[in-house]
N, C-alpha and C positions, 0 to 999 in steps of 0.2 A: 674687883670680888670679897663680897664679904667671908668668911674663914663655913660661916654655916653652909649657903649659898655651895661654897666648892665642896663640901663634905659631902654635899646632894648630888651633887655632877657627879661627885671621884663613886661614887654607894650604884647611882643607874649606870654608870661607864663598865663595871667591875660587873656587876648584873646582864649586860644586856652582850659583854663581852665571855662566859659565858652561854651565857645561850647560843650566840654565833658561833660557837665551841661544838657545845652541844650539839647545835642541825647539820652541822657538815660531817663530822663524825654516823650523825642519825638518819643523815641523805649517802652515804657512804652503807648501814646498814640494811635504807629503804631497799640497794636495790640490786641488791643479797637475796631478802626476802623476797626479788620478784622473779631473777634469778631461776632460785631456788624450787619458787613455784612453778617456773614454766618447765622448767625439767623431768620434773614429779611427773605432772603432766604428759610429756611427750611419753615417759614412762611408760606411764596407763595404758596412757592409746602406745604400745608397742607389749604390750604385755606380760613388762617386765618392773613386774609389783615389787618387788628385793630392788628392787634398782629407785624408784618411788618413793619406797616411805626413807629412805634414807635421804631421797633429798627433801620429803618434808619432812623428816627431823633435823636437818637444818637449817630450813627453812625456822619451821617454831624457836629453834636455841636462837637466830639469830633476833627474830623477831621480837622476845623476850629483852634482849637484850637493848634492846633499838627505844622497845617505850621502856625498858629500867634509866637509859639514858636521857629521856625526855618526858624524865613523870616531877622535875622539878622546875619545869619551862614551855607549860602552858600558853604560850603563844608561838608554840613551836613545834606542840604535839599535836594542836590544833589549827594547824596549820595546813596543815592535806597525804601529806605525804608520806603519814605515816599510818592510816587511812589507808592508804591505796594501797602498802602494801598487806595491812591488815585481810583489805578486800582480794589482795591474788591467795593469800596464804589460803582464808574460806571458798577462794573456785576449787583448789588444787583436793583439799584436802575432801570439801564434798565429793567432787565425783567420784575421789577416790574412794567413795564409802559405797555407792551409787555403783558403781561399778564392780565393783564385791560383793556389793547387795549385803552392804555392811549397817548398822544402825547410823541416819542420820549424824552428825556431831554439831552440838550446840555454845550459839557461842561464847558462852561461857567454860568447858569445854576449849574448846580453841585458846580463849582469850581476848577477844578480838569484838570490839566493841555493834552495837547491832549492826548499819547505816551500816558500812561496808560490811558486814555478817551479808546480811539480807541483797545486796551487790552483787560481790560475788554467789550467791548460791542461784543469783540469775544469769551470772556469765556461764556458771555451769551447765546452764539447761544446754551453749553454744557446742558445753563437749562434748553431752551426750548427744546431741549428733552427729558431729563428729565419729564421736563411735558406734552409734549406731547404722552409720553409711560404711562405714568398716566394713561392721559383723555381716551385712545385706552384701559387698562382696566377694569376702571368703565364704560366703555361704552360708552363714550361720545365724539363722534370726531367731534361732528358739528363746531369745533374748529380748530382741530387739522388744516384747509390747510391755514384759516387764519396763526397761529401761526409757518406752516411750511413760509408760504410765507415771512413772519418775517423773519425765519435764513437765508431767500433764496438772499431777498432781503443786510442784513448783510456780506451776505461773498460775493459778489458782490462791495460791498462800502467797504471791505477791502484792495480785489485783487487789487480796481482803487489802493493805498496807496502805490506806488510806489518807498519808499525811501529805504535809507542805514536802515538796526538793527538803530547799531550804534543812530540817529533819533529817529526810530519809538520804542524801546528798546525792541525786538524782536519780533514786531508783524507780520514778516514774518511765523515761525513758530507756530503762534495764529493763523494767520490763517488757517492753514496748518489742524492739528487741527478741527476746523472751518467750512468746506470742508468737509474731516471726520465724521464729527456729521450731514453736512445735509445730504451725500450722505447713512448712513444708515437708516436716520429716512426720510427721504420720498421713503426706500426700503420697513420699516417696515411697512410705512403708507400704499403705495399699497399692499404691501399684506394683508393687515390686511381686504380694504375695498375690493376686490377681494372678499376673504374669506367672508364676510356681503352677498357680490352683489351675489355667486355665492349660499348663507343660504334661500335671501331672494326666487331666481330664483326657491329652490326647495321649496320650503312652495307656491310655485304661482304653481308649476306644482301638490304635492298634492292637491292642494284645488282645480284643476281642474278635478284632477282624481275622485275624491269622488262626481264630478258632473257630 
């Protein structure tokens, strides 16, 4: 092998070795971001917002490390797992904002790419459905209409993004799932409010009959 070709091969191998190390480290950080984001969502549903904030901050810092680590390795950066971590983080942040009635964060504020952000926003619809069902079970329906309104708004934003899946990373499927969650939740809430109204009417009638 000529010296020039050997030098080329050595340069390429060195670059691949660096990319491979960055990938291994990035995968570990990716798993940590997903774990912290999941724990944040669990804390949100338990109404432990202080704990949720701590997990969200850990996820933010870890995601920043992963992004910086992979910045010099485009082939690994765009491999998919970093975007999955961004999606889970965006889902947790958007869920937190809506439940707490805070301004919805932007992709720039979260420092995530647009496609993962939109897919995370879509998945937050499922978490909002879960939160509404928890409120119904606890008999706390005062916030349900507001949360349902957010689910509706998110869905209509998602269907306005009409681009190929190669660009949106499967947003169409996520949007379809969000639509199913929205329709089921609207039906569940309507049924529950109807039952409450019926019970109130019966109680009013009984009170009138007793007088």
